[in-house]
N, C-alpha and C positions, 0 to 999 in steps of 0.2 A: 527508387528505394522501397517501392510498394512490396510487401511480402506477408505471408502468413506462416513462414517458417519459424517455429518456436526456438530453433537453435541460433537464429541470426541475432546478432548483438544490437544491431541498429536497423531499425525498419519504420515504414510508415504504413498505417493500416487503419481500418475502421471497424470497431467492435471485434475483439479478440474471440468472442463466443458467438459470432455471427451465424455459424451453422448448427449451434446447439441450442440457441435461445429461441423463444416464440416470437419475439419482436427485436427490431433494431433500435439502438439508441442514436440520437442526433449529434454525432461528433466524429471528428477524425483525429488520429493519434500519431505523434512521433514517439517512439519507444526506444530507449537506450538501456540495455541491460548488461551490467558488469558485476557479476557475483564472484568471479575468480581472478579479476586483474583490474588494474586501473584503466580508465578509458583511453582508447587509441585515437588521437585527433583525426588521423587520416580516414577513419571510418565515418566521421561525422559529416553532415551537410555543411559545405563551406559558409553558408548564410549565418549559421549559428555555432560554428565551431569554436571560436575564441571565447564567447560569452558562456557556452555550455561547459568548457573545461574549467573556467573560472568558478562557475556555480557549483560544479562537482567539488572543487576543492573546499569551498565554505561549507558545503552540505556535510562533507566528511567530518570537518571540525566540530559542526554543530551536533552531528550525530553522536559523536564521542562524548560531548559535553552532556547531552540529553540522557545517555545511557548511564553516565556517572551519576546524575541526579536521581534517575529511576532506581539504580541499584540502592542508593542511600535510603530512598523512600521505602524500600522493601526490607531495610535493616541489614543489608549486605555491605561488604567492602565496596568503595566506589568503582573499583576496576572490575567488579564481577562480570557484568553483562558485556563489557568490552572484551574481557579475557576469553569469553566463550565464543566470540566471533560475531556478536550481534551488529556491530557497526561496520563490519568488513564488506559485506555484499551489499550493493546498491543498484537500483534501477530507477530510471526517471521516465515518466510518461508525460508528455505535453499534449493536453487535450485542447482542441479547437472546436468550439460550439458555434457554428454560424447562425444567423437569425433564422428562425423557424416559421414558416407560413402558418402552421397549425399546431401550436405548442400543446394544445389539449389532447393531441393524439400521441404524443411520444414524450420521452424524457431525455435529458443529456446523458444521465448515468442512472440505471435502476437502482433500487434499494439493495445495499450490501454492507457488509463490514469488511474492512481491509484484511486480506488473507495473511499478510506478512507480520513483522514484529512491531515496526513503527513507521509512520508516514509523516513527512513534513510537506505541507501544501502551500504553494504561492498561487495567488489568484489575483486577476485584474479587477477593475472597479465594477464590473457588471453584475456580480452577485449570481445566485441560483443555487448555492449550496444550502442543503438542509439536513438537520439531524432529527432522528426519532427519538422523543422522550415522552414517556407515559401515553403511548399510542398516538401522539400528535406530532405533527412535522413543524419545526421551528427553523426560521431562516438564520443562516450564519452570515451576517453582513461583513463584507470585505473591509478591512482596515488597511489603509495605505502603508506599504512597507511591512505589514504584519504577516505572520506565518500561522497556519493552523496545524496543530500537532494532533494526530490521531493514533490511539492505541490500536494495534492490530490484534487478530485472533491469536497469533503465536506468542505475543506478550501476555495475553490472558492466560494461556497455557503455562508459560514459564512462571508467571506469578501465582499460579494455582488459583486463579479468579480474584486475586487481590486487585489487580487492574482489569478493567472491563472494556472490551472493544465497543465501538458505537455504530449503530446502523445509520447510514446516511445516503443521500442521493443528490443529483443535480437536475433541477428542472430546465426545461427549454424555454425560449422566449421569443417574442416577435422582434426584440432589439438584440444586438450583438455587434461583433462576436464576443463570446465569453471565452477566456483563455486561462487554463490553470496548468501548473507545473507541479506534479506530485513525485516526490522522492521516497521510494519504498526501500526501507531496510528490512531485508529478509534473511540476513545470515549469509556467510561466506559459502561458496560452492562445496568446500570441504566438509560442511556440516550435513550435506544431502544424504549420506550413507551412514550417518551416526544416529543412535537412539535420541529421540527428542521428547521432552516431557517437563512436568513441573521441576523447579529447582529443588534438589534434595534438602537444602537448608531450610526451605519453607515448609517442609512436610513434618507432621508430628502426629501423635495419637489424637490430639485435639483438632488437628487440621490435616486430615488425610488427603491423598492425591485425588483430585477431581477428574484427572485425564490419565489414560493409559499411555505408555510411551509408544512412539511411531517413528517411522523414517520419514524425513522431510521430502524425499523425492516421491514417495507414495502420496504424501499429503498434497504436493503441488500437482501431481498427476491428476488427483481427483478434482483439484480446483480447475485446471485448464480442460479437463474433459466434460465439464458441466457448464450450465449457464450461470451467469453472475448472480441471479436472484433465486436460484434453487438452494437445496440443502448445503450449507457451508461445510467444508471438509472437517473443521473442528468438531462438528456434531458426531462424527463417526467414532471419536475417541473419548467421549465422555464416560465417566464411571458412574 
């Protein structure tokens, strides 16, 4: 199942930016990408096929509920973000972080903000997730049965900076393994060729657009062509 083919929907790999980054992170990844259709069980590894299909079903429901709440928080109709396709496209990356003999020399995941719209993260009891606040790193201690919700850069664009994405990372450790499952909502594939920018209803003379419109396919091309910890694609479109 190992592949570095970006078009492959189900693959196993280590460091998507291995050949563009200065350093490698300490993790392996099972990646499932379904931006244009529901998952096909036959494409998934038999060992996790049933549980993954069940998880996708619940993530889809949760995503729709979260986007309703976020729409209301923006003063919009509850179905607004769902109606423009925010909850339609979904990809899941399952990260496996083995014990690291020299954790001071590497990270599980380098500092970054999520490039998509919204992320739902499930993690085991090992910990290691940190968020950046006021130039300091703070631990996000795992809660059994709890989920971490991350605002992505694209939701920051849609909300015209009302919602802010957060810089985060995962540190490596002598003990492990740490396992996390991140579900990325990045919009349906049909959105890739359409203009993307701040929601028009949120723009006014007092609140002008903070970003110019762009095509999502160009945005994601910039993301996958660069290292995770370099200039994020969102910065190219700031006004």
